[in-house]
LOBAKOL-699979 format. One record per residue (C-alpha): residue number from 1; y, z, x. Coordinates in Angstrom, 1 decimal. Each point is the difference from the previous one (the first is absolute). Layout:
<rs>
<num->NUM	py->Y	pz->Z	px->X>;
...
</rs>
This chain:
<rs>
<num->1	py->-25.8	pz->37.1	px->-9.8>;
<num->2	py->2.3	pz->-1.6	px->3.7>;
<num->3	py->3.4	pz->-1.2	px->-0.5>;
<num->4	py->-0.3	pz->-4.0	px->0.2>;
<num->5	py->1.8	pz->-0.7	px->3.1>;
<num->6	py->3.1	pz->-1.1	px->0.2>;
<num->7	py->1.1	pz->-3.4	px->0.4>;
<num->8	py->2.7	pz->-2.8	px->1.2>;
<num->9	py->0.7	pz->-3.1	px->-1.1>;
<num->10	py->1.9	pz->-2.2	px->3.0>;
<num->11	py->1.6	pz->-3.3	px->-0.5>;
<num->12	py->3.1	pz->-0.8	px->2.4>;
<num->13	py->-0.3	pz->-3.3	px->0.1>;
<num->14	py->2.9	pz->-2.1	px->-1.9>;
<num->15	py->-2.7	pz->-2.6	px->-1.8>;
<num->16	py->2.3	pz->-3.7	px->-0.7>;
<num->17	py->-2.4	pz->-2.3	px->-2.0>;
<num->18	py->-0.4	pz->-3.1	px->-1.5>;
<num->19	py->-0.2	pz->-3.7	px->0.4>;
<num->20	py->2.8	pz->-1.3	px->2.5>;
<num->21	py->0.7	pz->3.3	px->1.0>;
<num->22	py->-0.3	pz->-1.2	px->3.5>;
<num->23	py->3.5	pz->-1.3	px->0.2>;
<num->24	py->1.1	pz->3.5	px->-0.1>;
<num->25	py->-1.2	pz->0.3	px->3.5>;
<num->26	py->3.5	pz->0.1	px->1.7>;
<num->27	py->1.9	pz->1.7	px->-2.0>;
<num->28	py->-2.5	pz->2.5	px->-0.1>;
<num->29	py->-0.3	pz->0.3	px->4.2>;
<num->30	py->3.8	pz->-0.2	px->0.1>;
<num->31	py->0.3	pz->3.4	px->-1.8>;
<num->32	py->-2.4	pz->1.3	px->2.5>;
<num->33	py->0.9	pz->-1.5	px->3.4>;
<num->34	py->1.5	pz->-3.1	px->2.2>;
<num->35	py->-3.1	pz->-0.4	px->2.3>;
<num->36	py->-3.0	pz->-0.6	px->-1.4>;
<num->37	py->-4.1	pz->0.0	px->1.1>;
<num->38	py->-1.2	pz->-2.6	px->-2.0>;
<num->39	py->-4.5	pz->0.6	px->0.4>;
<num->40	py->-2.0	pz->-2.7	px->-1.4>;
<num->41	py->-3.6	pz->-1.4	px->0.5>;
<num->42	py->-0.9	pz->-2.6	px->2.4>;
<num->43	py->-0.4	pz->-3.4	px->-2.4>;
<num->44	py->0.8	pz->0.6	px->-3.8>;
<num->45	py->3.2	pz->0.8	px->-0.3>;
<num->46	py->1.2	pz->-2.4	px->2.7>;
<num->47	py->-1.8	pz->-3.2	px->-1.7>;
<num->48	py->0.9	pz->1.1	px->-3.8>;
<num->49	py->3.4	pz->-0.3	px->1.4>;
<num->50	py->0.5	pz->4.5	px->-0.9>;
<num->51	py->1.3	pz->1.1	px->3.3>;
<num->52	py->2.8	pz->-3.0	px->0.3>;
<num->53	py->1.3	pz->1.1	px->-3.6>;
<num->54	py->-0.1	pz->3.4	px->1.3>;
<num->55	py->2.3	pz->-0.2	px->2.8>;
<num->56	py->2.0	pz->-2.4	px->-2.0>;
<num->57	py->0.5	pz->2.5	px->-2.7>;
<num->58	py->0.8	pz->2.6	px->2.7>;
<num->59	py->2.2	pz->-2.9	px->1.9>;
<num->60	py->2.2	pz->-0.2	px->-3.2>;
<num->61	py->0.6	pz->3.8	px->-0.4>;
<num->62	py->0.7	pz->0.4	px->4.1>;
<num->63	py->-3.0	pz->1.7	px->0.5>;
<num->64	py->-1.7	pz->-1.1	px->3.7>;
<num->65	py->-3.2	pz->-0.1	px->-0.1>;
<num->66	py->-2.9	pz->-0.8	px->2.9>;
<num->67	py->-3.9	pz->-0.8	px->-0.9>;
<num->68	py->-2.7	pz->2.0	px->1.1>;
<num->69	py->-2.6	pz->-2.4	px->-1.7>;
<num->70	py->-3.0	pz->1.2	px->2.2>;
<num->71	py->-1.5	pz->2.2	px->-2.8>;
<num->72	py->-4.1	pz->-0.3	px->-0.4>;
<num->73	py->-2.4	pz->1.0	px->-2.7>;
<num->74	py->-0.7	pz->3.9	px->0.5>;
<num->75	py->3.5	pz->0.7	px->2.3>;
<num->76	py->-1.0	pz->1.3	px->3.2>;
<num->77	py->1.7	pz->2.9	px->2.0>;
<num->78	py->0.9	pz->-2.3	px->2.6>;
<num->79	py->2.1	pz->-2.6	px->-2.7>;
<num->80	py->1.6	pz->2.6	px->-1.2>;
<num->81	py->1.4	pz->1.5	px->3.2>;
<num->82	py->0.6	pz->-3.7	px->1.0>;
<num->83	py->2.2	pz->0.5	px->-3.1>;
<num->84	py->1.6	pz->3.1	px->1.1>;
<num->85	py->1.4	pz->-1.4	px->3.2>;
<num->86	py->1.8	pz->-3.0	px->-1.4>;
<num->87	py->1.3	pz->1.8	px->-2.8>;
<num->88	py->1.7	pz->2.4	px->3.0>;
<num->89	py->0.7	pz->-3.0	px->2.1>;
<num->90	py->2.1	pz->-1.5	px->-2.9>;
<num->91	py->1.2	pz->3.1	px->-1.3>;
<num->92	py->-0.5	pz->-0.5	px->-3.6>;
<num->93	py->1.1	pz->2.3	px->-2.2>;
<num->94	py->-2.6	pz->-1.7	px->-3.2>;
<num->95	py->-3.8	pz->-1.0	px->-0.1>;
<num->96	py->-1.0	pz->-2.5	px->-2.6>;
<num->97	py->-3.5	pz->-0.4	px->-0.8>;
<num->98	py->-1.1	pz->-3.8	px->-1.5>;
<num->99	py->-3.6	pz->-0.2	px->-0.2>;
<num->100	py->-3.3	pz->1.2	px->-1.8>;
<num->101	py->-1.1	pz->3.5	px->0.9>;
<num->102	py->-0.6	pz->-0.1	px->3.5>;
<num->103	py->3.4	pz->-0.8	px->0.4>;
<num->104	py->2.0	pz->2.8	px->-1.9>;
<num->105	py->-2.4	pz->2.3	px->1.8>;
<num->106	py->1.3	pz->-1.4	px->3.6>;
<num->107	py->3.6	pz->-0.2	px->-1.0>;
<num->108	py->0.1	pz->3.6	px->-1.8>;
<num->109	py->-2.0	pz->1.2	px->2.9>;
<num->110	py->3.0	pz->-1.8	px->2.4>;
<num->111	py->3.1	pz->1.5	px->-1.7>;
<num->112	py->-1.3	pz->3.7	px->0.1>;
<num->113	py->-1.2	pz->-0.5	px->3.3>;
<num->114	py->3.2	pz->-1.5	px->2.0>;
<num->115	py->2.2	pz->3.5	px->-0.2>;
<num->116	py->-3.1	pz->2.3	px->0.7>;
<num->117	py->-1.6	pz->0.7	px->3.9>;
<num->118	py->-3.1	pz->0.6	px->-0.9>;
<num->119	py->-2.4	pz->-3.4	px->-1.0>;
<num->120	py->-2.1	pz->-1.4	px->-2.2>;
<num->121	py->-3.2	pz->1.7	px->1.2>;
<num->122	py->1.5	pz->3.3	px->-0.1>;
<num->123	py->0.5	pz->0.0	px->-4.3>;
<num->124	py->-3.3	pz->-1.6	px->0.0>;
<num->125	py->-1.5	pz->3.0	px->1.8>;
<num->126	py->1.7	pz->2.2	px->-2.4>;
<num->127	py->3.3	pz->0.6	px->0.9>;
<num->128	py->2.4	pz->0.8	px->-3.1>;
<num->129	py->2.7	pz->-3.0	px->-0.8>;
<num->130	py->3.3	pz->2.0	px->1.0>;
<num->131	py->3.6	pz->-1.5	px->-0.9>;
<num->132	py->1.1	pz->-3.4	px->-1.8>;
<num->133	py->-0.8	pz->-2.9	px->2.2>;
<num->134	py->2.5	pz->-3.4	px->-0.9>;
<num->135	py->0.1	pz->-1.6	px->-3.4>;
<num->136	py->-2.9	pz->-2.3	px->-0.9>;
<num->137	py->-0.1	pz->-2.3	px->-2.9>;
<num->138	py->-3.4	pz->-1.1	px->-1.1>;
<num->139	py->-0.2	pz->-3.6	px->-1.5>;
<num->140	py->-4.0	pz->-0.9	px->-1.0>;
<num->141	py->-0.8	pz->-3.1	px->-0.3>;
<num->142	py->-3.5	pz->0.7	px->-1.6>;
<num->143	py->-1.3	pz->2.9	px->-2.2>;
<num->144	py->-2.6	pz->1.9	px->1.3>;
<num->145	py->0.9	pz->2.9	px->2.8>;
<num->146	py->2.9	pz->1.6	px->-1.9>;
<num->147	py->1.3	pz->1.0	px->3.5>;
<num->148	py->3.7	pz->-0.5	px->-1.6>;
<num->149	py->-0.7	pz->2.8	px->-2.4>;
<num->150	py->-1.6	pz->3.0	px->3.1>;
<num->151	py->0.8	pz->2.0	px->2.7>;
<num->152	py->-3.5	pz->-1.3	px->1.5>;
<num->153	py->-0.8	pz->-2.3	px->2.8>;
<num->154	py->-3.1	pz->-1.2	px->1.8>;
<num->155	py->-0.3	pz->-1.1	px->2.8>;
<num->156	py->-2.9	pz->-1.5	px->2.1>;
<num->157	py->-0.5	pz->1.8	px->4.1>;
<num->158	py->-1.8	pz->-2.7	px->1.4>;
<num->159	py->-0.3	pz->2.2	px->3.3>;
<num->160	py->-1.8	pz->3.0	px->-1.8>;
<num->161	py->-1.8	pz->-2.3	px->-2.8>;
<num->162	py->1.5	pz->1.8	px->-2.7>;
<num->163	py->2.0	pz->-0.4	px->-3.3>;
<num->164	py->2.2	pz->2.4	px->-1.0>;
<num->165	py->2.7	pz->1.1	px->-2.1>;
<num->166	py->3.3	pz->2.3	px->0.4>;
<num->167	py->2.2	pz->1.1	px->-3.2>;
<num->168	py->3.3	pz->1.7	px->-0.8>;
<num->169	py->2.8	pz->-0.4	px->-2.6>;
<num->170	py->2.4	pz->-1.7	px->3.3>;
<num->171	py->-2.8	pz->-2.8	px->0.0>;
<num->172	py->1.1	pz->-1.1	px->-3.9>;
<num->173	py->2.0	pz->-3.6	px->0.0>;
<num->174	py->3.8	pz->0.8	px->-0.8>;
<num->175	py->-0.1	pz->-3.0	px->-2.5>;
<num->176	py->-3.0	pz->-2.5	px->-0.7>;
<num->177	py->0.8	pz->-3.8	px->-1.2>;
<num->178	py->-3.1	pz->-0.8	px->-2.5>;
<num->179	py->0.4	pz->-3.6	px->-0.8>;
<num->180	py->-3.2	pz->-1.4	px->-1.4>;
<num->181	py->0.9	pz->-3.6	px->0.9>;
<num->182	py->-0.7	pz->0.8	px->4.0>;
<num->183	py->-3.7	pz->-0.4	px->-1.5>;
<num->184	py->0.0	pz->-2.7	px->-1.8>;
<num->185	py->-1.3	pz->-2.3	px->3.5>;
<num->186	py->-2.3	pz->2.7	px->0.7>;
<num->187	py->-3.4	pz->-1.5	px->-0.4>;
<num->188	py->-2.9	pz->1.1	px->-1.9>;
<num->189	py->-2.1	pz->1.8	px->2.7>;
<num->190	py->3.2	pz->2.1	px->1.1>;
<num->191	py->1.2	pz->1.0	px->-3.7>;
<num->192	py->-3.7	pz->0.9	px->-0.6>;
<num->193	py->-0.4	pz->2.6	px->2.9>;
<num->194	py->3.5	pz->1.3	px->-0.1>;
<num->195	py->-0.6	pz->0.2	px->-3.7>;
<num->196	py->-3.4	pz->1.9	px->-0.1>;
<num->197	py->2.0	pz->2.4	px->2.5>;
<num->198	py->2.5	pz->1.1	px->-2.5>;
<num->199	py->-2.7	pz->0.1	px->-2.6>;
<num->200	py->-2.1	pz->2.5	px->2.2>;
<num->201	py->3.2	pz->2.1	px->0.7>;
<num->202	py->0.7	pz->0.5	px->-3.6>;
<num->203	py->-4.0	pz->1.4	px->-1.1>;
<num->204	py->0.0	pz->1.6	px->3.2>;
<num->205	py->3.2	pz->1.9	px->-0.8>;
<num->206	py->-0.9	pz->0.4	px->-3.4>;
<num->207	py->-2.9	pz->2.6	px->0.7>;
<num->208	py->1.6	pz->1.7	px->2.8>;
<num->209	py->0.0	pz->3.7	px->0.1>;
<num->210	py->4.2	pz->-0.2	px->0.4>;
<num->211	py->-0.1	pz->-2.1	px->-3.1>;
<num->212	py->2.9	pz->1.5	px->-2.4>;
<num->213	py->0.9	pz->-1.8	px->-3.4>;
<num->214	py->2.3	pz->-1.9	px->2.1>;
<num->215	py->-2.3	pz->-1.9	px->2.0>;
<num->216	py->-2.4	pz->0.0	px->-2.7>;
<num->217	py->2.2	pz->-1.9	px->-2.0>;
<num->218	py->1.4	pz->-2.7	px->2.6>;
<num->219	py->-3.7	pz->-0.4	px->1.7>;
<num->220	py->-1.2	pz->-0.9	px->-3.7>;
<num->221	py->2.8	pz->-2.3	px->-0.4>;
<num->222	py->-0.1	pz->-1.6	px->3.1>;
<num->223	py->-4.5	pz->-0.5	px->-0.9>;
<num->224	py->1.1	pz->-1.9	px->-2.9>;
<num->225	py->2.3	pz->-2.4	px->1.2>;
<num->226	py->-1.6	pz->-0.7	px->3.3>;
<num->227	py->-3.6	pz->-0.7	px->-1.5>;
<num->228	py->1.0	pz->-2.9	px->-2.0>;
<num->229	py->2.8	pz->-1.2	px->1.9>;
<num->230	py->-1.8	pz->-0.2	px->3.1>;
<num->231	py->-2.5	pz->-2.4	px->-1.3>;
<num->232	py->2.9	pz->-2.1	px->-1.6>;
<num->233	py->1.5	pz->-0.1	px->3.5>;
<num->234	py->-3.2	pz->-0.7	px->1.3>;
<num->235	py->-0.4	pz->-3.1	px->-1.9>;
<num->236	py->3.8	pz->-1.1	px->-0.4>;
<num->237	py->2.1	pz->1.7	px->3.1>;
<num->238	py->2.8	pz->-2.0	px->-1.5>;
<num->239	py->-0.2	pz->1.9	px->-3.0>;
<num->240	py->3.2	pz->2.5	px->0.5>;
<num->241	py->-1.2	pz->2.2	px->-3.6>;
<num->242	py->-3.0	pz->0.8	px->2.1>;
<num->243	py->2.2	pz->0.3	px->3.0>;
<num->244	py->2.7	pz->2.2	px->-1.7>;
<num->245	py->-3.2	pz->2.7	px->-1.0>;
<num->246	py->-1.8	pz->0.1	px->2.9>;
<num->247	py->3.5	pz->1.3	px->1.9>;
<num->248	py->0.4	pz->2.3	px->-2.8>;
<num->249	py->-3.2	pz->1.3	px->0.4>;
<num->250	py->0.1	pz->0.2	px->4.0>;
<num->251	py->3.4	pz->2.2	px->-0.4>;
<num->252	py->-1.7	pz->1.9	px->-2.7>;
<num->253	py->-3.2	pz->0.8	px->1.9>;
<num->254	py->2.1	pz->0.7	px->3.3>;
<num->255	py->2.4	pz->2.7	px->-1.7>;
<num->256	py->-3.0	pz->1.7	px->-1.2>;
<num->257	py->-1.9	pz->0.3	px->3.2>;
<num->258	py->2.4	pz->0.5	px->2.0>;
<num->259	py->0.4	pz->3.4	px->-2.0>;
<num->260	py->-3.8	pz->0.6	px->-1.3>;
<num->261	py->-1.6	pz->-1.7	px->3.8>;
<num->262	py->-3.4	pz->-2.1	px->-0.8>;
<num->263	py->-4.0	pz->0.5	px->0.6>;
<num->264	py->-3.0	pz->-0.6	px->1.5>;
<num->265	py->0.3	pz->-3.9	px->-0.1>;
<num->266	py->3.3	pz->0.4	px->2.6>;
<num->267	py->-1.6	pz->2.9	px->1.7>;
<num->268	py->-3.0	pz->-2.6	px->1.2>;
<num->269	py->2.0	pz->-3.3	px->0.0>;
<num->270	py->2.3	pz->1.2	px->3.0>;
<num->271	py->-2.8	pz->0.2	px->2.9>;
<num->272	py->-2.6	pz->-2.9	px->-1.9>;
<num->273	py->2.9	pz->-2.2	px->0.8>;
<num->274	py->1.1	pz->0.7	px->3.4>;
<num->275	py->-3.7	pz->0.2	px->1.0>;
<num->276	py->-1.1	pz->-3.0	px->-1.3>;
<num->277	py->3.1	pz->-2.2	px->-0.9>;
<num->278	py->-0.5	pz->0.0	px->-3.7>;
<num->279	py->3.6	pz->-0.6	px->-1.8>;
<num->280	py->1.6	pz->2.9	px->-1.7>;
<num->281	py->-0.6	pz->-1.4	px->-3.5>;
<num->282	py->-3.5	pz->-1.1	px->0.3>;
<num->283	py->-1.2	pz->3.3	px->1.2>;
<num->284	py->1.8	pz->1.5	px->-2.7>;
<num->285	py->-1.0	pz->-2.0	px->-2.8>;
<num->286	py->-3.9	pz->-0.2	px->1.0>;
<num->287	py->0.4	pz->4.4	px->0.5>;
<num->288	py->1.3	pz->0.3	px->-3.5>;
<num->289	py->-3.0	pz->-0.2	px->-2.5>;
<num->290	py->-2.1	pz->1.6	px->2.2>;
<num->291	py->2.8	pz->3.4	px->0.4>;
<num->292	py->0.4	pz->-0.4	px->-3.8>;
<num->293	py->-3.7	pz->0.7	px->-0.9>;
<num->294	py->0.1	pz->2.4	px->2.7>;
<num->295	py->2.9	pz->2.0	px->-1.8>;
<num->296	py->-1.0	pz->-1.2	px->-3.5>;
<num->297	py->-1.4	pz->3.5	px->-1.1>;
<num->298	py->2.8	pz->2.1	px->0.9>;
<num->299	py->2.8	pz->-2.2	px->-2.0>;
<num->300	py->-1.7	pz->-1.9	px->-2.6>;
<num->301	py->3.5	pz->0.4	px->-2.4>;
<num->302	py->1.5	pz->-1.7	px->2.8>;
<num->303	py->-2.1	pz->-2.7	px->0.1>;
<num->304	py->-0.1	pz->0.0	px->-3.5>;
<num->305	py->4.1	pz->-0.7	px->0.0>;
<num->306	py->-0.1	pz->-2.7	px->2.8>;
<num->307	py->-2.6	pz->-2.0	px->-2.4>;
<num->308	py->1.8	pz->-0.1	px->-2.6>;
<num->309	py->3.6	pz->-0.5	px->2.3>;
<num->310	py->-2.0	pz->-3.4	px->1.1>;
<num->311	py->-0.7	pz->-1.4	px->-3.6>;
<num->312	py->-3.7	pz->1.5	px->-0.1>;
<num->313	py->-0.9	pz->0.3	px->-3.4>;
<num->314	py->-1.1	pz->4.1	px->0.5>;
<num->315	py->0.0	pz->1.0	px->-4.0>;
<num->316	py->-2.7	pz->1.9	px->-0.7>;
<num->317	py->-1.8	pz->0.0	px->3.3>;
<num->318	py->-1.6	pz->3.0	px->1.9>;
<num->319	py->2.1	pz->1.3	px->2.8>;
<num->320	py->-3.1	pz->-1.2	px->2.4>;
<num->321	py->0.4	pz->-3.4	px->-0.9>;
<num->322	py->3.8	pz->-0.2	px->-0.3>;
<num->323	py->-0.7	pz->0.8	px->3.9>;
<num->324	py->-2.4	pz->-2.5	px->0.4>;
<num->325	py->2.2	pz->-3.0	px->-1.6>;
<num->326	py->3.2	pz->1.1	px->1.7>;
<num->327	py->-2.3	pz->-0.8	px->3.5>;
<num->328	py->-1.3	pz->-3.1	px->-1.1>;
<num->329	py->3.1	pz->-1.0	px->-1.0>;
<num->330	py->1.4	pz->0.1	px->3.3>;
<num->331	py->-3.3	pz->-1.3	px->1.7>;
<num->332	py->0.4	pz->-3.5	px->-2.6>;
<num->333	py->3.7	pz->0.2	px->1.5>;
<num->334	py->-0.5	pz->0.1	px->3.4>;
<num->335	py->-3.0	pz->-3.1	px->-0.5>;
<num->336	py->2.4	pz->-2.2	px->-1.9>;
<num->337	py->2.6	pz->0.5	px->2.7>;
<num->338	py->-2.8	pz->-0.9	px->2.9>;
<num->339	py->0.3	pz->3.3	px->1.8>;
<num->340	py->-2.8	pz->2.0	px->1.2>;
<num->341	py->-1.5	pz->2.5	px->-2.6>;
<num->342	py->-1.7	pz->2.1	px->2.8>;
<num->343	py->-0.3	pz->0.3	px->3.6>;
<num->344	py->-3.2	pz->-1.6	px->0.7>;
<num->345	py->1.5	pz->-3.1	px->1.2>;
<num->346	py->1.5	pz->1.8	px->3.2>;
<num->347	py->-2.1	pz->1.1	px->3.0>;
<num->348	py->0.5	pz->3.4	px->-0.4>;
<num->349	py->-3.0	pz->1.9	px->2.1>;
<num->350	py->-1.1	pz->2.9	px->-1.8>;
<num->351	py->-0.1	pz->1.9	px->3.2>;
<num->352	py->3.6	pz->-0.1	px->-0.2>;
<num->353	py->0.2	pz->1.6	px->-3.1>;
<num->354	py->0.4	pz->3.6	px->1.6>;
<num->355	py->2.6	pz->-0.9	px->2.0>;
<num->356	py->2.3	pz->-1.9	px->-3.1>;
<num->357	py->-0.6	pz->2.8	px->-2.1>;
<num->358	py->1.3	pz->2.5	px->3.0>;
<num->359	py->2.6	pz->-2.0	px->0.3>;
<num->360	py->0.8	pz->-0.1	px->-3.7>;
<num->361	py->0.2	pz->3.5	px->-0.4>;
<num->362	py->3.4	pz->1.1	px->1.3>;
<num->363	py->1.8	pz->-2.2	px->-2.8>;
<num->364	py->2.0	pz->1.2	px->-2.4>;
<num->365	py->-1.5	pz->-2.4	px->-2.7>;
<num->366	py->-3.5	pz->1.2	px->0.6>;
<num->367	py->1.4	pz->3.4	px->-1.3>;
<num->368	py->1.6	pz->-1.4	px->-2.7>;
<num->369	py->-2.9	pz->-1.4	px->-1.5>;
<num->370	py->-1.3	pz->1.9	px->-3.0>;
<num->371	py->-3.5	pz->1.0	px->1.1>;
<num->372	py->-0.1	pz->1.5	px->3.2>;
<num->373	py->-1.3	pz->-2.2	px->2.9>;
<num->374	py->-1.9	pz->0.7	px->3.4>;
<num->375	py->-1.6	pz->-1.7	px->2.6>;
<num->376	py->-3.3	pz->-0.7	px->-2.1>;
<num->377	py->1.8	pz->-1.0	px->-2.8>;
<num->378	py->1.9	pz->-2.6	px->1.8>;
<num->379	py->-3.0	pz->-1.0	px->1.9>;
<num->380	py->-1.6	pz->-0.6	px->-3.7>;
<num->381	py->2.6	pz->-2.1	px->-1.4>;
<num->382	py->0.0	pz->-2.1	px->3.2>;
<num->383	py->-3.7	pz->-0.2	px->-0.4>;
<num->384	py->0.5	pz->-1.6	px->-3.6>;
<num->385	py->3.0	pz->-1.9	px->0.6>;
<num->386	py->-1.6	pz->-1.8	px->3.0>;
<num->387	py->-3.3	pz->-0.2	px->-2.2>;
<num->388	py->-2.4	pz->1.8	px->1.8>;
<num->389	py->-0.4	pz->3.1	px->-2.9>;
<num->390	py->-0.1	pz->-0.4	px->-3.8>;
<num->391	py->3.1	pz->1.4	px->-2.2>;
<num->392	py->-2.0	pz->2.7	px->-0.3>;
<num->393	py->0.5	pz->1.9	px->3.3>;
<num->394	py->3.4	pz->0.6	px->-1.1>;
<num->395	py->-0.7	pz->2.1	px->-2.8>;
</rs>
């Protein structure tokens, strides 16, 4: 019998969690530097007033700041490169990300790259991240991507028509301020799209080849919190109890997948997103039931535990039916949130399947999927998810 592989669990980020915790931003920043680049999206933080509030908190603690509020959804290499130039020009000694996962990924990238001779594309092409960058503070404003607790950044390369990632311990934020109140102004639609991403991450991490008892426990608890809270926050965006559970769930899912990786959903999601402009949360949610069906035979016991965590009545039910119940619950949640349950509504030509599969194969997420995935399996998944073939192709 082969010895079990050695496992690591690493989370070198301090998480400051709680309603109203944004008030600590100035003090946390001042402890790490005096000149901050404040990275945000193009509209939301201005419209809600949170960008002005953040700058006021920094001013009150003697931290000067410039804001770079130009980060788009699915941030590009060019956006990050320009942010690096701004940080260097202002001689920033600290970077703060205020926004969703795209903003935090951009801010993490900028903070890491400021003192590097290499650029973002070098690391996307496989260069190993070496040495720390500037201290970075993450302030997530919507529970979902979990970038506040991971060492991964995902960037879009519009020149190469590719969406990919790089990761390393130096990409972790130094501190993350998770204030559930910041999400109370988010409308139902972005709440649903972001929240389903967090649920997908929890479920994929649960069954990852690299899962450990620590990551499994985090993934199950994350699923148990996200599943009911997402529906509550969707129906009432001001429900702070639901927002708090969503935020906890996103943090726990992220802490888990930072150590155990994800699966075939995320392996396919990146090429599909960049090729067809499908928002990340939507493509992940639509793929999840199909990937769960594909994996069902090799992770029955874990999906049964998932069903219990989701509040399903699994007593006396066969393992096969437990899996079917869990997959059905995910589909029903997608329907209730008015999110697509498959990819049939998107124009994804069948002749593109082979190229999508080829672009997916190098993904670390794909390699962590509990059932081996090759080109044929990926094409079968795409055929089923686009409505061109029955689920039996995933047997």
